[in-house]
N, C-alpha and C positions, 0 to 999 in steps of 0.2 A: 385567468389562470386557475386551473383545477385546484392547486394547492391553497388558493385563497378563498375558495368557495365556502359559503355558509351552508351547513346541512340542517335541514329541518328536523332530522332524526335526533339531533343532539341539542336542540334549543333549550330544553329543560334539564340539561345534564347536571346542573348544580343542585337540583332537587332529588336526584337519584340516590339510592343507597351507595355506600362506598364500594361494595362488591360489584354492583351494576356498572359503576363508573370504571372500575378497574377492568371489568370484562370488556367494555367498549374499547378501552386503551389496548388491551391485549389483542383483541381481534384486529385492531388497526395495525399493530406490529406484525402480526402474521401476514396480513395482506400486503404490507410493505415488502416483506421478504419475497412473497410470491410474485410481486411485480417485476422482480429482477430476472426471472427465468428467460423471458424472450430476448434479453440482452446478453446472454452468455456467449453467443458467437462473437458479438462485438467486443466483449471483454477479452476473449481469447485472442482475437486478432490484434488488439491493442497491446497485449502483453507480449506476443510474439515479436512484434516490431520493436517494442521497448527494449527487450533483451538484446537484440542485435545492436541497437544504438549504445546501450549501456556498456556492452563489452568493449566498445571503442573508447571508453572513458567518460561517457556522458553522466549527467546528473538527473535525479528525480526532482521535479519542481512542483510543489503543491501551491495552487492559487485559489483564494477564496475570500469571502467576507462573512463576518458574523459566525453563525453556527457552522456553515459549510467550511469556512477557513479553519475553525477549531477542530473539526472532524479530520480535515486533511493533516493537520499537525499531529493529531493523535496517531494516525496511521503511519506517518513518516518516522516519528520518534520511536516506534516499536521495531523498525527494521534493523538498526544497529545492534541491539542486544540479541534479537532473535536470529538474525541471519549474518551478523557481523558486517552489515553494509556500512561502508565508510561514512563517517559523520560529515565529511566535506563533500559527499556526493548527494546530499539532501538539501534542498533550498525551499524556504517557506516565504511566499509572498502573500501577506495578509493585509487586507484593506485597513488602513489606519495604523499599520505597523504592529510590532509584536505586543505592544501594550493593549491592543484590541483583543488579545486572547483572554484577558481577564476582565476587561471592561469595554462596553460598547462605545464606539467612536462614531458620533453622528455624521452622516453624509459621506463617510469614507468610501462606501461601496459605489458611490456615484462618480468617483474621480477616475475618468479615463486617463488623465495625465499620470496619475500615480501608478496605474496598472502598466502603462507603457514604460515608465521610468524603472519599475522593478525588474522588468525583463532586460532593459538596457544596462542598468547598473550591475546586474549579475552576469553580463556578457553571455547571455543564453545563445547557444549555437546548434549546429546540425546534430550533434551527438546527444543532446539533451531531450528529456521527455517531460513535457509540461502538462500537468493535470489540473484542469479548471473545474471547480465544483460550485454549482449554484442551484438551489432548489427551484427558484423561479425560472432559471435559464436566461435571465435578462439583466443580470448584474453588470453594469458598465465597466467596473474595475476589472472583473474577471474576463469578460469578453475582449476588452482592449489588450489585456496581457496575452491572451491566446492568439489574437491576430498579430501582435508584434512578434511573438515567438515563432509563429508560422512564417512570417516574412524573413526570419533569420534561419529558416530551414529546420527548426526543431520539430519533433513529433508533438502533436497537440491532441489531447484527450479532453473531451467535454462531458461532464456528468450533470444531468438535469432530471427534474421530477415533473416536468411539463412537456407534453408533446409540442412539436413545432416551435420550440423555444429558439431564440437567436443563437444561443451558445452552441446548439447542435449543428448550426451551419458555419460556425466560426472555427471549427476544428477538423482535423483529419480523421479522428476516431470518435464519433458521437455515441454516447451511452445513455439510454433513457430508462428510467424506472418510473413509470407513470403511476404514482401512488395516490393520486386523486385528492379529494378534500380531506382535511384533518378533522379529528374528533373535536379538538379545540381549534376553531377556524383560524387559519393562518399560522398556527404554531408548527412551523416546519422542523422544529427540533424533535418532533414526534415521528410520524410515519416517514416523511421525506428524509429526516436525519438518519433514521435507522437504515433505510435503503442505501443512502450514501456510504455509511460506514461499512455495510456488507459489501458493496461494490468495490470499495477501496481495499477491503480485506482480500477479496477474491483476486483483484488485479495485482496488487503488490505481492501477494503470496505466490501467484502463478509466475510472475516475473522472476522471483527468487528461485523457484523450481527450475525454470528455463535457464537461469544463470548458473546452475549446478550447485546451489547452496542447500539442496536437500538431497538425501540419498536414502532409499528404502523408507521413505516417509519420516526420516529423522532429521533434526536440525543440526547437521554436521558442521555448520559454520558459526554456530552460536558462540557468544562470548561467555566463558565460564568465570564470572566475576564474583561468585560467592561459593560457600561450601556446598549448598544445594546443587548448584549448576556444575561444580567440579565433580560431584558424585554422579550427576547425570551423564557427564562426559565419559566417566569410567564405564558406566552401564552401557552406553551406546557402543563404545569400543568392544566391549564383551559381546554385545548382541551381534555386531557386524562380523567379528572375526572368530567368534566362538572360543575366545581365549579365557583364561582365568583372571580373577581380580588382580592378582599381583602383576601379571603380564600387562594388563591394561593400564594400571597405575604407572608402571615403569615406562611404558610406551608414551604415555602422556607427558611424563617428566622429560624424556628424551626429546619430545616434539615441542617442548616449551609451551605446552598447553594447547597446541593446535590439534584439534581432534582428527582432521583428515590425515595429517601427517602421522599421527599416532596409530591410526588404523593400519597404514602401510607398514609401519615399524612392527606392530604386533603380528603382522603376517609374514615378517621375515626380512623386510628391507632395512637398510641402514637409514639413519636420519638424512644423510646426504642423498641417497637414492630416492627416498620418499619425497623430499622437497623438490628434487629435479623432476620426478614424474609428475607431480602436481603442476609445476611451472610449465612443463611441456603440454599439459592438457588443460590449460586455463583454469586450474583449480578445481576441475571436475573430477570428483573421486571415482565415479563409475568408469570414466574414460581412462583414468590413471590405472585402475585395477585391470581393465581390459588390455592395456598396453604393457602390463607386467605379468606375463603368463605364468611365471614361476610362482606367483603368489596365489593362494586360494582366495576365492571371492564368492 
């Protein structure tokens, strides 16, 4: 596996100056991001299908072991505050259980049975989107989970850093970032981990865009859980509607803090009209605006 290869270039790394070591690390990070470009079409296709399934009530399911599992959790936990994605629509299947997020659990990644059980115990079905992440692409736990999910009709996405890895054949949407050998041999928390995080950023963010949770490049579904975010909500309403600060604040108050509803109120709709328009358009603000021609947009 390329991610496990030893590089002669770095065999004396520990004798280099700190700046030279950092330069090598930095170059590795840049190459990791560059390795993703060939997979952009695959990421786009996976996101398009995921949005269709999730609109039917499906869940995002992150599967992984070790570093890959932790990166999946990091991506998933950012979706509720950023896009107001429901907490109960995110599932984490981590080899060794949630305790493995803080401490390595020996041999957990080798358990085929645990991978299958995680899918069965969570009753994964056709509307769910299962994302398996494995640098090696050979992790038995993750591959078993993907295969079980596929047998239940779920969409399966496999992310690997090694070409021709088994995980890429075990899913409906293979995504490869061939990051090659690591500066520190086998330390896939480096290049491979960076590529995985970027891929998940791209994938989940595009899914949220396709789900109508972004409008004009703004996070119109975010949760305003503190003073900073409440102020940001007011600014976004002002930006979208060209209203003044007092109007924006009042609209947000009438909308109970829901930014999209507040936008429609600031444009002249009543709270009831705004809520109804969003319900009829699956929460998509752009579509709601288009179907309320009396409102400026």
